[in-house]
N, C-alpha and C positions, 0 to 999 in steps of 0.2 A: 504493501500502499503506499509504505515512503519512496520517494523518489530517493535516485542513490544521488549521495553527495560528491559534484563533479565539477572542474573549472579546471580551464586550461591546460588540460594534459592530465588530469589529476586521475581520471579514469584507470589511466595505468598505471599511477602510486599505488591503488588501494590494493592490489592482491599480494603486494608486496610487503604491506604492514603486518608485523608479526606478533601484537602483540596477545596476550591469552586470553580468549571474549573478548566482543564486540561492547559497545559501551548502552547497549540495550542488557546485555548478559551484566554490566558490570554491576547496573541499575537493578537489576534483579535480585542479584547477590545480595547488594545494599538493604536493599528494601527487607528481604528474609531473617536479615541480623538482629540481635536480642535489641529489643526496646529500651530505653534509658525510662526515668518515671517524670521526666520533662516531655517526652511522646507522649508516655501515655496519655497525659492532659489535650493531646491536640488529636484532629480527627486525618488519618494516614489517606484518606482519600480526598484531603482537599489542600490546595498548595496557596500558603499564604506569602504577602510583598515581604515579610521580615524573614520566611524563611529562604526566599531568592536571594534576597541581601546574605544574609546568614551564609548560604553558598556558596557567591562568590567570595566574602569575607575569607572562608577556609582553606576556595584555592588561591588567595593571597598569601594567607600565610605557610602554606603549602608550599610557594613558589617565590618567598621575601621578594615578591615586584607588586604596582598595582594591578588593577583589571585592565588599564590601558594598556600597560606596558607588556602584558602578557598576549603573546598573540598565538590564536588557535584557529582547529578547521573546522570543531565541533564541540558545543555543549550542551548536554544533558539536565535537565532539572526533574527531581522526581517527587510527587506529593508528598513520599514518606522520609523526603529531608536528606537525600542522597542525590550526589551530585558525579558526572563523569565526564574529563573533558579533554580534547585530543590537542597537546598544546607543544610548541617549542621550550622547551627550559631558560627562561631571562639568562642565567648566570651562564648557560652554555649552546649558544642560539643552534647550534648544529644538530644538536639534540632531541627527539621529538619523542614526546612522551604522554601517558594515559593518564592523568592525574585521578584519585577516584574518593572521595569524601562522603562521610553522614554525619550531618550535623548534631545528631539525634544520639548516637554510638560515639563518638569521636574515630571513628575509623578515619584513617587516614594511609596512604596506598597511590606506588607509582609505577607505573609497569613499561618501561621501555619498549618502543618501536623499533623496527629494521624498516625504512621507508625503503631502502633499496638503493643507501649512498651517495655521494656525491652529484654523480650525474641524475639524480632527482630530486636535488634540493630544491631545484629553480620549481618545478612542479608543485614541489610543494608549496612552496613559500606563496605562489597563485592562490592558493586557499584560505590562504592563512587572513585573519582579520584581528582584531582587540577583544580580550575577552569582554570588555565595557561598551563595545560597542551599540550593542542592546541594553537596555538599562535596568535593571529589575521590575520598575516599574509599567513598560512596557511589556514584558515576559509576563509579568500578574497581569495584564490587564486580557493579552492576548488570551491566556487562560481561561479567563473569566469569560469572555464572550465568548470562546471556541461552543459553550451550551447552547448558546442562543442560534448558530449557524449550521447544528444537524439536526438530521431529524430521529422523532420516536419519543417513546415517554420518557418527560424530564425526570423521572424517578429511578430512571434507568440507563438514565447518560454515566457514563464513566471515562474521565479526561485523562491520559498519561501525561505524562511531565513533558514539558515544549523542550525542543531541542532545536537550535540555533544553529544555521551552517551557509555554504555556501549554495543555491540551486546547476543545474546543469549551464545556466548563460553566466553564473559569477556573480550573483546578486544572493546576499544574504536574506535570510528568511527565515522565519516561524515557524516550523511544523507541529500539529498537535494532533493526537488521534483521537476519538472521542467516537461518543454514541452508546447503543445497546451493545450488548456484548456478542448478538449472531447481526450486526450491521455497522461494524464499526467504519467512520469514514475519515479522513485527514483534512484537516483546516491551516489551510497556508494565512500568512500575514507577512510583509513588509518590516524592515530592519525598525521603520516609526511605529509600526504595532497597526497599521492598517490591512482591512481585510482584503483578500487576493481572493482566494476559492475555495470551494468545497470539492475531494474529488475521493 
């Protein structure tokens, strides 16, 4: 359902990435981890603005850089408080990693990617953008708006966490899967949070 993240030769790059598990796999694993007392008071099916801000703050702590200095190819936010980010290491900008965090379990993990070496670096760079390019407010607003864009009984709607990446044309977009269990729909927004389409 989700379109492949691809820009300026990135399709040739993706098969070379060799981290264990995808961002979606990581988010699922983080969600299944033991929860803290803080999370017990929250609704794991609801994504709040504070959670998005806290997840970005966790990424800043892990990298030692501000969100606008961290260059990423994708970032996924989970309503359960987990974050998965594919990004260059700000301290070693030829090293590409997956950063995994959960704000409720204090999980922090860095998984290195093999993106194919120096000859693939230019293609990798073409997919990157600052982690702070899409603000927490826009991410949260898009997530809430996605419930109004899909078909189905409102009581049965269930949204995944937003994923921010470049589309095939190289434009940064927000993608959210929402809808009833048997009729999942992908909702897309631009980097400013403007609704684009449902597919």
